[in-house]
C-alpha positions as CSV (number, residue, x, y, z in Angstrom):
1,M,77.3,25.1,-57.4
2,S,79.9,26.1,-59.9
3,L,83.0,28.5,-58.3
4,L,83.6,30.6,-61.7
5,P,81.4,33.4,-60.2
6,S,83.1,33.8,-56.9
7,I,86.6,33.0,-58.4
8,I,85.8,35.9,-60.9
9,F,84.1,38.1,-58.1
10,S,87.3,37.5,-55.7
11,A,89.4,38.9,-58.4
12,A,87.8,41.7,-59.5
13,I,87.8,42.8,-55.3
14,T,91.4,42.1,-55.1
15,I,92.3,44.1,-58.2
16,F,90.0,46.9,-57.3
17,I,91.1,47.3,-53.2
18,G,94.7,46.5,-54.5
19,G,94.7,49.6,-56.3
20,I,93.4,51.4,-53.5
21,S,95.7,49.9,-50.7
22,S,98.4,50.9,-53.2
23,T,97.8,54.5,-52.4
24,S,96.8,54.3,-49.0
25,N,99.1,53.7,-46.0
26,L,100.7,49.9,-45.8
27,R,98.1,48.3,-43.3
28,L,100.2,45.0,-42.2
29,G,103.1,45.9,-44.6
30,G,103.0,42.7,-46.5
31,Q,103.1,40.2,-43.4
32,H,102.5,37.0,-43.7
33,L,99.6,35.5,-41.2
34,R,98.5,31.7,-40.6
35,A,94.8,31.7,-41.2
36,I,92.1,29.0,-40.4
37,W,89.0,28.3,-42.2
38,T,87.2,25.1,-41.7
39,R,85.6,25.0,-45.0
40,W,89.1,25.4,-47.1
41,S,89.4,22.5,-49.3
42,G,92.5,21.2,-47.6
43,N,90.4,20.2,-44.3
44,P,88.0,17.3,-44.2
45,K,84.5,17.6,-46.0
46,G,81.7,18.1,-43.4
47,L,83.2,20.8,-41.0
48,L,81.2,23.6,-40.3
49,G,82.2,27.4,-40.8
50,P,81.0,30.5,-42.8
51,L,80.8,29.9,-46.5
52,K,81.8,33.6,-47.2
53,G,85.3,33.0,-45.2
54,G,87.6,32.5,-48.2
55,V,86.0,35.6,-50.2
56,L,86.3,37.6,-46.8
57,L,89.6,36.7,-46.1
58,D,90.7,37.7,-49.7
59,Y,89.1,40.9,-49.6
60,L,91.2,41.3,-46.0
61,T,94.0,40.1,-47.8
62,A,94.1,42.9,-50.7
63,R,92.6,45.8,-48.2
64,L,95.1,45.5,-45.8
65,N,98.0,44.1,-47.3
66,F,99.1,40.9,-46.4
67,T,99.5,37.5,-47.3
68,Y,98.2,34.0,-45.4
69,E,98.6,30.2,-45.7
70,M,95.7,27.9,-44.5
71,V,96.2,26.0,-41.4
72,R,94.9,22.5,-41.9
73,V,92.3,21.2,-39.0
74,T,90.3,18.5,-38.3
75,E,88.4,20.1,-35.6
76,N,84.7,21.2,-35.6
77,R,84.5,22.5,-32.1
78,Q,85.7,25.8,-30.7
79,E,86.8,25.0,-27.6
80,A,89.2,21.9,-26.5
81,T,87.6,18.9,-25.0
82,E,89.5,15.7,-23.4
83,K,89.0,13.7,-26.6
84,E,90.4,16.3,-29.1
85,R,91.9,19.9,-29.3
86,G,89.9,22.8,-30.1
87,L,90.0,25.6,-33.1
88,F,91.0,28.1,-29.8
89,S,94.0,25.6,-28.9
90,Y,95.8,26.7,-32.4
91,L,95.5,30.5,-31.4
92,L,96.9,29.6,-27.7
93,D,99.8,27.5,-28.8
94,Q,100.7,30.2,-31.4
95,Q,99.9,28.3,-34.7
96,C,97.9,30.3,-36.0
97,D,97.2,34.2,-36.1
98,L,93.7,34.4,-37.8
99,L,90.7,31.8,-37.0
100,V,88.1,32.9,-39.9
101,H,84.8,31.4,-37.6
102,D,81.4,32.2,-36.5
103,T,82.9,32.7,-33.3
104,V,80.3,34.1,-30.8
105,P,82.0,37.0,-28.6
106,T,81.5,36.2,-24.8
107,L,83.0,37.3,-21.7
108,Q,84.5,33.7,-21.5
109,T,86.0,33.8,-24.9
110,S,87.5,37.2,-24.5
111,K,89.5,36.2,-21.7
112,I,91.3,33.5,-24.0
113,V,91.6,35.1,-27.2
114,D,91.3,38.2,-28.6
115,L,88.0,38.8,-30.8
116,T,87.3,41.6,-33.7
117,L,84.1,43.5,-34.5
118,P,81.3,41.3,-35.5
119,W,81.4,40.5,-38.8
120,A,77.9,38.7,-39.3
121,Y,74.8,39.0,-37.6
122,D,72.2,35.9,-37.5
123,F,69.7,34.3,-35.6
124,F,69.1,31.2,-34.3
125,A,66.2,29.1,-35.9
126,F,64.5,25.8,-35.5
127,L,64.3,23.3,-38.4
128,I,61.6,21.1,-38.8
129,P,60.3,18.4,-40.9
130,V,57.6,19.8,-43.9
131,P,54.5,18.3,-42.5
132,D,52.7,15.7,-44.9
133,E,48.9,16.4,-45.6
134,S,46.6,14.3,-43.4
135,A,43.1,13.1,-43.8
136,N,40.7,16.0,-43.1
137,I,38.6,13.7,-40.3
138,N,37.4,16.4,-38.3
139,A,36.0,18.9,-40.9
140,V,32.5,17.9,-40.0
141,V,32.9,19.2,-36.2
142,K,35.1,22.0,-36.7
143,P,32.6,24.6,-37.9
144,F,31.3,24.8,-34.0
145,Q,33.0,25.2,-30.8
146,W,32.1,22.4,-28.4
147,P,30.0,24.6,-26.4
148,V,27.6,25.3,-29.5
149,W,27.6,21.8,-30.1
150,L,26.3,21.2,-26.7
151,G,23.8,23.8,-27.0
152,L,22.5,22.2,-30.2
153,G,22.0,19.0,-28.7
154,V,20.6,20.5,-25.6
155,S,18.3,22.4,-27.7
156,I,17.0,19.5,-29.9
157,V,16.2,17.2,-26.4
158,C,14.5,20.2,-25.4
159,V,12.1,21.3,-28.5
160,I,11.2,17.5,-28.9
161,T,10.2,17.0,-25.5
162,V,8.2,20.9,-25.6
163,L,6.3,19.5,-28.6
164,N,5.6,16.1,-27.4
165,V,4.3,17.3,-24.5
166,I,2.1,20.2,-25.8
167,Q,0.8,17.4,-28.5
168,R,-0.4,15.0,-25.7
169,Y,-1.9,17.9,-23.9
170,L,-3.7,19.1,-26.9
171,E,-5.2,15.7,-27.5
172,Y,-5.7,15.0,-23.8
173,H,-7.7,18.5,-23.6
174,S,-9.7,17.7,-26.7
175,A,-10.6,14.1,-25.9
176,L,-11.8,15.4,-22.7
177,E,-14.2,18.1,-24.1
178,T,-15.1,15.3,-26.4
179,T,-16.2,13.0,-23.4
180,F,-18.0,15.6,-21.6
181,S,-19.9,16.6,-24.3
182,S,-21.2,13.2,-25.1
183,N,-23.6,11.2,-22.0
184,D,-23.1,7.8,-23.4
185,N,-19.6,6.3,-21.9
186,P,-17.9,7.9,-18.8
187,P,-15.1,9.9,-19.2
188,A,-12.6,7.2,-18.2
189,E,-13.9,5.1,-21.4
190,K,-12.9,7.8,-23.4
191,I,-10.0,9.5,-22.8
192,I,-7.5,7.2,-25.1
193,T,-4.5,9.0,-26.0
194,K,-1.8,7.5,-28.4
195,V,2.0,7.7,-27.4
196,G,4.2,8.3,-30.1
197,T,7.0,10.8,-30.8
198,G,7.9,9.8,-34.1
199,K,7.1,12.8,-35.9
200,E,8.2,15.1,-33.6
201,Y,11.5,13.6,-34.3
202,L,11.0,13.8,-38.0
203,Y,10.0,17.4,-38.1
204,V,12.9,18.2,-35.5
205,F,15.8,16.6,-37.2
206,G,14.3,17.4,-40.9
207,N,14.6,20.9,-40.3
208,L,18.2,20.6,-39.1
209,L,18.9,18.5,-42.6
210,S,17.0,21.2,-44.6
211,Q,14.7,18.1,-45.5
212,G,11.8,19.9,-43.7
213,G,8.7,18.3,-42.4
214,S,4.8,18.6,-42.0
215,C,3.7,20.1,-38.8
216,K,1.6,17.6,-37.2
217,S,-0.5,20.0,-35.1
218,K,-2.6,22.9,-36.5
219,R,-3.1,24.4,-33.1
220,L,-1.4,27.7,-32.4
221,P,0.7,26.8,-29.3
222,Y,2.4,23.6,-31.2
223,R,3.1,25.9,-34.3
224,L,4.6,28.7,-32.2
225,V,7.2,26.1,-31.1
226,A,7.6,24.9,-34.6
227,G,7.9,28.1,-35.9
228,V,10.7,29.2,-33.4
229,W,12.6,25.7,-33.9
230,T,12.5,26.4,-38.0
231,L,14.0,30.0,-37.7
232,A,16.6,28.6,-35.1
233,A,17.6,25.5,-37.4
234,F,17.9,27.7,-40.5
235,I,20.5,30.1,-38.5
236,F,22.3,26.9,-37.7
237,V,22.2,25.4,-40.9
238,Q,23.5,28.4,-42.8
239,A,26.2,29.0,-40.2
240,Y,27.3,25.6,-40.3
241,T,27.2,24.9,-44.0
242,S,28.8,28.4,-44.8
243,T,31.8,27.2,-42.6
244,L,32.1,23.7,-43.1
245,F,33.6,24.7,-46.9
246,T,36.5,26.2,-45.5
247,Y,37.5,23.4,-43.4
248,V,37.0,20.8,-46.1
249,V,38.9,22.4,-48.5
250,K,41.7,23.7,-46.1
251,P,44.5,21.0,-46.6
252,I,45.7,19.6,-43.5
253,N,49.6,20.2,-42.9
254,H,50.2,22.0,-39.5
255,P,53.5,22.8,-38.9
256,L,55.4,20.9,-35.7
257,I,55.8,24.1,-34.0
258,N,55.8,27.5,-34.6
259,S,57.7,28.9,-31.8
260,V,59.9,28.2,-29.2
261,Y,57.3,27.6,-26.6
262,D,55.6,25.0,-28.4
263,I,59.4,23.3,-27.6
264,I,58.8,24.0,-24.1
265,N,55.0,23.4,-23.4
266,S,54.9,19.9,-25.5
267,G,56.5,16.9,-24.0
268,D,56.4,14.8,-27.1
269,I,58.7,17.3,-29.1
270,N,62.6,16.6,-29.0
271,L,64.8,18.7,-29.5
272,L,68.3,18.2,-31.2
273,A,71.4,20.2,-31.0
274,R,75.3,20.1,-31.6
275,E,77.2,19.8,-28.5
276,D,78.9,23.3,-28.6
277,G,75.5,24.8,-30.1
278,F,74.7,26.9,-26.7
279,T,76.7,29.7,-25.7
280,N,74.1,32.1,-24.0
281,N,73.2,31.3,-20.8
282,N,69.6,33.5,-20.3
283,T,66.8,31.9,-19.0
284,L,65.4,30.4,-21.9
285,F,68.3,28.6,-23.0
286,A,68.7,27.2,-19.4
287,T,65.3,25.8,-20.3
288,L,66.5,24.1,-23.5
289,R,69.3,22.9,-22.1
290,R,67.4,21.1,-19.5
291,K,65.2,19.6,-22.4
292,L,68.3,18.4,-24.1
293,D,69.5,16.7,-20.9
294,S,66.5,14.8,-20.5
295,T,66.1,13.4,-24.2
296,P,68.9,10.5,-24.9
297,N,71.3,11.3,-27.7
298,S,69.9,14.7,-28.4
299,R,73.3,16.1,-28.9
300,C,75.4,15.7,-31.8
301,V,79.2,16.1,-32.8
302,M,78.3,16.7,-36.5
303,P,75.2,18.4,-38.1
304,F,74.3,15.5,-40.5
305,E,74.3,13.5,-37.3
306,C,71.2,15.5,-36.3
307,L,70.0,16.3,-39.7
308,R,68.9,12.5,-40.4
309,N,66.4,12.3,-37.7
310,I,64.8,15.4,-38.8
311,K,61.5,13.3,-40.4
312,P,57.6,13.5,-39.9
313,E,57.3,10.4,-37.8
314,H,59.9,11.4,-35.4
315,R,58.7,15.0,-34.1
316,N,62.5,16.1,-33.6
317,V,63.6,19.9,-33.8
318,Y,66.9,20.8,-34.8
319,I,68.2,24.3,-33.4
320,E,71.2,25.9,-35.4
321,P,71.9,29.7,-37.1
322,N,69.9,30.4,-39.6
323,V,72.3,30.4,-42.2
324,Y,73.6,26.7,-41.3
325,L,70.1,25.6,-41.3
326,K,69.6,27.2,-45.0
327,D,72.9,25.4,-46.2
328,A,71.0,22.0,-44.9
329,I,67.5,22.7,-46.6
330,R,69.4,23.6,-49.9
331,N,71.7,20.5,-49.8
332,D,68.9,18.1,-49.0
333,F,66.8,19.8,-51.9
334,K,69.8,19.1,-54.3
335,K,70.0,15.3,-53.2
336,T,66.4,14.6,-53.1
337,G,64.2,17.1,-55.7
338,K,61.8,17.3,-53.1
339,C,61.3,20.4,-50.1
340,N,61.4,18.0,-46.7
341,L,62.9,20.4,-44.3
342,Q,61.7,23.9,-43.4
343,M,62.0,26.3,-40.7
344,A,59.9,27.3,-38.2
345,K,57.7,30.4,-38.4
346,E,59.3,32.6,-36.0
347,R,63.1,33.4,-34.8
348,F,64.3,32.6,-31.9
349,I,67.5,34.6,-30.5
350,G,69.7,36.8,-32.6
351,I,73.6,36.1,-32.4
352,M,76.8,37.6,-33.6
353,S,79.9,35.9,-34.8
354,S,83.5,37.5,-34.8
355,F,87.1,36.7,-36.0
356,A,89.6,35.2,-33.2
357,L,93.1,36.1,-32.7
358,P,95.6,35.2,-30.1
359,K,95.3,37.0,-27.2
360,T,97.3,40.7,-27.4
361,S,97.8,40.1,-31.1
362,P,99.1,43.3,-33.0
363,H,97.0,42.3,-36.1
364,T,93.1,42.5,-34.0
365,K,92.8,46.4,-34.2
366,I,93.7,46.1,-38.2
367,I,91.7,43.1,-38.7
368,T,88.7,44.8,-36.8
369,Q,89.3,48.3,-39.1
370,G,89.2,46.2,-42.1
371,I,85.7,44.4,-41.0
372,L,84.4,47.5,-40.6
373,E,85.0,48.8,-44.0
374,L,83.8,46.0,-45.7
375,Q,80.6,46.3,-43.4
376,Q,80.1,49.8,-45.1
377,T,80.0,48.2,-48.1
378,G,77.5,46.1,-48.0
379,L,78.9,43.2,-49.7
380,I,78.7,40.6,-46.8
381,D,74.9,40.5,-46.9
382,Y,75.4,40.8,-51.1
383,W,77.6,37.8,-50.9
384,D,74.8,35.5,-49.4
385,T,73.0,35.7,-52.9
386,W,75.8,34.0,-54.7
387,F,77.0,31.4,-52.0
388,R,73.4,30.5,-50.9
389,P,71.0,30.7,-53.4
390,M,67.8,29.2,-52.1
391,P,65.4,27.4,-54.6
392,P,62.4,29.5,-54.8
393,Q,59.7,26.4,-54.3
394,C,62.3,25.4,-51.1
395,N,63.2,28.6,-49.5
396,G,62.8,27.4,-45.9
397,K,59.8,29.5,-45.3
398,P,56.8,28.3,-44.2
399,P,54.5,27.6,-47.5
400,M,52.4,30.7,-48.2
401,E,49.0,29.9,-49.7
402,S,48.7,31.8,-53.3
403,K,45.9,33.9,-54.4
404,K,46.5,32.4,-57.5
405,K,46.6,29.3,-57.0
406,K,44.7,26.9,-59.3
407,Q,42.0,25.1,-57.4
408,L,42.3,21.5,-57.4
409,P,39.2,19.0,-57.5
410,L,38.4,17.8,-53.8
411,S,40.2,14.5,-52.7
412,L,39.4,11.8,-50.4
413,K,41.5,13.9,-47.4
414,N,39.2,16.4,-47.9
415,L,36.0,14.5,-47.4
416,T,37.5,11.8,-45.0
417,G,35.2,13.3,-42.2
418,A,31.9,13.0,-44.2
419,F,32.7,9.5,-45.1
420,V,33.3,8.7,-41.4
421,V,29.9,10.1,-40.4
422,L,28.2,7.8,-43.0
423,L,30.3,4.9,-41.8
424,V,29.2,5.5,-38.1
425,G,25.7,5.9,-39.4
426,L,25.3,2.6,-41.4
427,S,27.1,0.8,-38.9
428,L,24.6,2.3,-36.2
429,S,21.5,1.3,-38.4
430,F,22.8,-2.1,-39.2
431,L,23.5,-2.9,-35.1
432,A,20.0,-1.9,-34.8
433,F,19.0,-3.9,-37.2
434,L,20.7,-6.8,-35.6
435,C,18.8,-5.9,-32.3
436,E,15.5,-5.7,-33.7
437,K,16.0,-9.2,-35.4
438,I,17.0,-10.7,-32.2
439,I,14.3,-9.5,-30.5
440,S,11.9,-10.3,-32.9
441,L,13.4,-14.2,-32.5
442,H,13.2,-14.0,-29.0
443,R,9.3,-13.1,-29.0
444,G,8.8,-15.7,-31.9
445,R,10.3,-18.7,-29.8
446,R,8.3,-17.3,-26.2
447,G,5.0,-17.6,-28.9
């Protein structure tokens, strides 16, 4: 992004605020401060820090009447470790007067440095890969829950059994009456019933498949059961087909997670975070820390180390403040031209950011007053539209289905379930054919 708009805007602020400062009391009397801003061009690239820090520092310079020089740093952490010094070390060693950074105000931090009024209010969010659209295999069974499918299967068996029993009874009763009305042969020789349930099967499944079928008997008991099944099958078919279309055309691209509870309750989802990314000590953070500790290589020093592992096949989730995730999404879109990253639907927890100064610094109160005046103007939030313009097609939010979206023809992924059912049916039919062929060959050899 071109720096010309930001330079013009900074110059306008400097001129405007400079006029105001000349008429007001001298705040810092032209003092010279040493400042640290990790995104300064003189520092190594890749350091994490506030994108608006430079413009904010220029505003305070003009408003509070002081000058500054940048202190070059190579560290990304605020607190020192055994291997390297942290950003706070420059304040403790009197090498810096103002740390323009996203310092989260905590009790531990306030004991070693001075903190200003929070200048930024944000929230933690989870970065996930944009899910790929997968085959809609389960569309043919999704319209009904499993209790409905179970009840339908039991109903089919019961109806076939009842129809078969009624037909046998009616044939037996009819044959019995015919035998007793005839005096030629004894009853035992005349009562011959043919066992066959093929027509019952065809009738029951024919109604379910909207193919209909002829009623085998004209007797009232048989027709009552057949009529009840016809009505029930009509309801089942209409309910199934009306819902099936929705599942067929709906794309299968469920996000990896929707909230933090999906991470806690899922054992196959890995959480990634920066080494100094957690500063809160509540119960939920403690649970996430335990999940981080249980996963190898879950912590990274630099953000790009974690971002390169956010891919659909890895099932990884990266936690970071919302503004930094927007930067990651925007940079990835610029590199690839595709929207590969998005944030989870629900926010996690709110955070605040302050500037840090050496302990008992005489400038803390004045800098705090300048930040308060800046917040009242609303410029801090407005600057996001300058420094963090998100592409409309990749704004980090879950995709919303537009009502005016062009209807595309159904693809193979939409109808995968139907082809699976067809394949299973053909396989069963071929298996039945082989069994009949084997049985016929076996009988032929015995004959």
